[in-house]
N, C-alpha and C positions, 0 to 999 in steps of 0.2 A: 077581534076574532071573527071567524066565519062559522056559521052553523051549518052542519053537513048532515044529510040524511041519505043513506044508501038503500038501494032496493035491487031486486032482480036475481038474488041468489036462489038456490034450489038443489034438488037431487037430480042428477042426470047420469046417463050411461057414458062410458068411455067413447070418445069420438064425437060426442055431441057438442053443441054450442050454447053459450049463455051470454047475455049482455047485461052488465051491471050498470046502474045509474047512480049518480050522486048529485042531489039537488042542494044548492047553496043559498044561504041568505045571510044578511048582516053586512060585514065589511065588504067593500067592493070586490066581487069575485074576480074581475078582470085584472086586479093587481096581484093575483096569487098564482104561483106555480102550483100545479095540482099533481097528486100522486095517488097511486093505489099500492097498498101494502097488503100482505097476508100473513096469517099466523096459523100454523098447523098445531094440533095438540102436542104439548110438551116441547114445542120449539119456539125460537125467538120470532118476533115480528120482522119480516124482511120486505124490502122494497120489490115491487113487481114492475111498475112503469111510472114514468114521469112525463109531464107535458108542460112546456113553457107557457107563460101567461098569454102569449099571442097565438098559441097553438101550432107554431111552426116547428119547434124542436121537440123531439121525443127521445126517450130512453127506455130500453127494456132489459130486464135481467136475461141472461143467456137462456135460461130454461123455458122462457115463454116467447122469445124472439121468433117471429114468423108465424106465431099462433094467436097472439093477443094484439089488440090494437087499442090504444088510448086516444080519445078525442074529446073535444070540448066545444061548447057553444056559449060564448060570453053573453050573448043576448038572452039566452035562456037560463043562465047561471047554472049550467049543468056540465058535468064531465061523465064520460062513459068508459067502460072497459069491455070491448068485444072479445070474447074468449071462444076460440075455435079449437077443434081437435083436442078436447079436454082429456086429461089423463088422471088416473087415480091420485097421482102425486100432486095434483093441483088442488086437492081437497084441503080447505082451510076456511077460516073466517077472513073475509076481505074487507079492508078498511080504506076509506077515502080520507085524504089529508090535504090541508092547504098550508102554504107558506108564502107570506108576504115577501115579494121580491121587487127589485128596483130596475130590472132589465127585462125587456120584452122577450129575450131569447134565453134567459137564465133557467138552468135546470139545477135542482138541489137534490141530494141523494141521502143525506144523513137523517135518520129518524128524529134526532134532536132539533133539527131545523124546522120541523113542522109543528105549528102551534094550534092547529084546529083539526079535530078528528071527528069522524062519524062514529056511530055505534057498532058498525060492522054488519055484514050479511054473510050467512053461511053458504058455502059452495061445497057440495059433496058429489064426487065422481065415483060411481060404483056400479058394477054390474049385478 
C-alpha cells in the first residue's frame, strides 16, 4: 500500500480557489493511478478526478470539469487538486486515493479499486 497525507483544505468564500496536496510514501507512487474523491455530509463518497500514473490521462466528474485540475509529480511523490471558482456544493471532505495499475495511461473510477486512502481534508465553501 501507499501511505497518503492530504493538506490544503479550509474555509473559503464562493468563487475562491484552493489547492489540495497529497503526499505519498511507501509503495512506488509512480506505479499508481491517483484520484481525488469527496464526501459531503450524509452522502456517499464520490469520485472527483483521476490521473494516470504517467500524468498524461485525466478524468473529471462533470460538476467540476473546467474548474478543477488534477496533476502529479512522480519525482516529488505528490498529487494536487487545484480547485477554482469554488461553489457551496463543493463543500465536502476530500480524500486522496491510490490504485496500483499496470498501464501508464490507465484510469480507474470505482471506489473499490483504490486500496490506499488518506485521512481526508475538509473543504468548506460558504459566504
